[in-house]
C-alpha positions as CSV (number, residue, x, y, z in Angstrom):
1,X,0.1,-0.1,-0.1
2,X,0.9,3.3,-0.9
3,X,2.3,6.0,1.8
4,X,-0.5,8.4,2.2
5,X,0.9,11.5,2.9
6,X,-2.6,13.6,2.8
7,X,-5.6,11.6,4.2
8,X,-8.3,14.2,3.2
9,X,-7.0,14.5,-0.1
10,X,-6.7,10.6,-0.8
11,X,-9.2,8.4,-2.5
12,X,-9.6,4.6,-1.9
13,X,-11.2,3.2,-5.2
14,X,-12.0,-0.4,-3.9
15,X,-11.7,-2.4,-7.6
16,X,-12.1,-6.1,-8.0
17,X,-8.4,-6.7,-8.4
18,X,-8.3,-4.6,-5.2
19,X,-7.4,-1.3,-3.9
20,X,-6.6,1.6,-6.0
21,X,-5.0,4.4,-3.5
22,X,-5.1,8.3,-5.6
23,X,-3.5,11.4,-4.2
24,X,-6.0,14.5,-5.4
25,X,-5.0,18.1,-6.6
26,X,-6.3,20.1,-4.7
27,X,-3.7,22.9,-5.3
28,X,-4.1,22.8,-9.2
29,X,-7.9,21.6,-9.3
30,X,-9.8,21.9,-6.0
31,X,-13.2,22.4,-7.2
32,X,-12.5,18.7,-9.1
33,X,-10.8,17.3,-5.6
34,X,-13.8,18.9,-3.6
35,X,-16.6,17.0,-5.8
36,X,-15.2,14.1,-6.4
37,X,-14.7,14.0,-2.0
38,X,-18.3,15.2,-1.8
39,X,-19.7,12.3,-3.9
40,X,-17.6,10.0,-2.7
41,X,-18.8,10.7,1.0
42,X,-22.2,10.8,-0.1
43,X,-21.7,6.8,-1.2
44,X,-22.4,8.0,-4.8
45,X,-19.6,6.2,-6.7
46,X,-20.1,3.2,-4.7
47,X,-20.9,-0.1,-7.4
48,X,-20.7,2.4,-10.7
49,X,-19.6,0.8,-13.6
50,X,-16.8,1.6,-15.9
51,X,-18.7,2.4,-18.7
52,X,-16.0,3.4,-21.4
53,X,-12.8,1.4,-21.7
54,X,-10.4,1.8,-24.5
55,X,-7.4,-0.6,-24.9
56,X,-4.3,1.8,-24.7
57,X,-5.8,5.6,-23.5
58,X,-8.3,5.2,-20.9
59,X,-11.0,3.4,-18.6
60,X,-14.1,6.2,-17.6
61,X,-16.5,6.2,-14.9
62,X,-18.3,8.3,-12.8
63,X,-21.5,8.3,-14.1
64,X,-23.7,8.1,-10.8
65,X,-27.4,9.0,-12.5
66,X,-27.3,6.0,-14.7
67,X,-24.0,4.1,-14.0
68,X,-25.3,1.8,-10.5
69,X,-24.7,-1.4,-11.3
70,X,-26.6,-2.1,-7.9
71,X,-29.7,0.7,-8.2
72,X,-31.4,2.0,-11.8
73,X,-28.6,0.4,-14.0
74,X,-29.0,1.8,-17.2
75,X,-25.9,0.2,-19.3
76,X,-27.4,2.0,-22.8
77,X,-27.3,5.2,-20.7
78,X,-24.2,5.0,-18.7
79,X,-21.6,7.6,-20.0
80,X,-24.7,10.4,-20.4
81,X,-25.4,11.4,-17.1
82,X,-23.6,13.2,-13.9
83,X,-25.1,14.0,-10.4
84,X,-27.9,16.4,-9.1
85,X,-25.3,19.3,-8.5
86,X,-24.0,21.7,-11.2
87,X,-21.2,21.6,-13.4
88,X,-18.1,22.4,-12.7
89,X,-15.4,25.3,-14.2
90,X,-12.7,24.0,-16.2
91,X,-9.2,24.1,-14.1
92,X,-7.0,23.2,-17.1
93,X,-3.2,23.3,-15.6
94,X,0.1,22.5,-16.8
95,X,0.4,18.8,-15.4
96,X,0.3,16.6,-18.1
97,X,-2.4,13.7,-19.0
98,X,0.5,10.6,-18.3
99,X,-0.2,7.5,-17.5
100,X,-2.2,6.8,-14.0
101,X,-3.4,10.4,-13.9
102,X,-7.3,11.1,-13.4
103,X,-8.8,13.8,-15.7
104,X,-12.5,15.0,-15.6
105,X,-15.1,13.9,-18.7
106,X,-16.4,16.3,-20.5
107,X,-18.9,17.4,-22.9
108,X,-17.5,19.7,-25.6
109,X,-18.2,22.1,-23.4
110,X,-15.2,22.4,-21.0
111,X,-16.8,23.9,-18.2
112,X,-19.2,20.8,-18.1
113,X,-17.7,18.5,-15.7
114,X,-19.4,17.0,-12.9
115,X,-19.0,13.1,-12.3
116,X,-17.3,11.7,-14.6
117,X,-13.7,11.3,-14.5
118,X,-11.2,8.7,-16.4
119,X,-8.2,7.6,-15.5
120,X,-5.0,7.4,-18.5
121,X,-3.5,3.8,-19.0
122,X,-0.8,5.7,-21.0
123,X,0.3,9.2,-21.9
124,X,-2.1,10.8,-23.5
125,X,-0.6,14.0,-24.1
126,X,-2.9,15.0,-26.2
127,X,-5.6,15.4,-24.0
128,X,-2.9,18.2,-22.0
129,X,-4.9,21.7,-21.4
130,X,-8.3,20.4,-23.0
131,X,-9.2,18.4,-19.8
132,X,-8.8,19.2,-16.1
133,X,-5.8,17.2,-14.4
134,X,-7.0,16.7,-10.8
135,X,-5.4,12.9,-9.1
136,X,-3.0,10.5,-10.0
137,X,-2.7,6.5,-9.0
138,X,-0.2,6.2,-6.1
139,X,-0.8,2.5,-5.8
140,X,-2.4,0.0,-7.7
141,X,-2.3,0.7,-11.1
142,X,-2.2,-3.2,-12.0
143,X,-5.5,-3.2,-10.8
144,X,-6.6,-0.1,-13.3
145,X,-5.2,-2.0,-16.2
146,X,-7.3,-4.8,-15.1
147,X,-10.4,-3.1,-15.8
148,X,-12.1,-5.4,-19.1
149,X,-12.5,-3.2,-21.8
150,X,-15.2,-2.1,-24.4
151,X,-17.0,0.8,-25.3
152,X,-19.4,-0.1,-23.6
153,X,-17.9,-3.7,-22.5
154,X,-20.2,-6.5,-22.0
155,X,-19.8,-7.3,-18.6
156,X,-18.5,-4.3,-17.1
157,X,-16.1,-3.8,-14.1
158,X,-17.1,-1.2,-11.2
159,X,-15.8,0.9,-8.6
160,X,-17.0,-1.5,-5.4
161,X,-16.8,1.6,-3.4
162,X,-14.8,5.2,-3.1
163,X,-13.7,6.5,-0.1
164,X,-11.5,9.3,1.1
165,X,-8.3,8.0,3.7
166,X,-9.3,10.3,6.1
167,X,-12.7,8.7,6.8
168,X,-11.7,5.1,6.5
């Protein structure tokens, strides 16, 4: 397990293979970090499917409206929803979209990120300056690498639970 320096800004995501530890970057993207913690603390990310997983690119999840595989799961709509909270303003930075970074998923409007996010499987620098980076995997990337691929996957994996380390 990774050394957790700041439990208030560390996310523990439980996947089928084990725990993924994510260090949030509140100095870079405070709004996105606060949103992730708020949704995690409310349990909204628990059981949400990875609805878009592209080999060599990224794994996308976080549709708390249509992606909860235990409650009102709508596979055809997963990826089209968000939370009941307002959309977030873009918080672009010079932090590159490297392997293991967390990016905010959004529509074509840069200020439309809400609850969905993706984890980069590889360095995706073509996304730099266009999507907010607000965290990075510091342990458990092998569990991210094992997520079932597909757009959408026939039998999607899910985030079993997502918690703020300070609360555990």
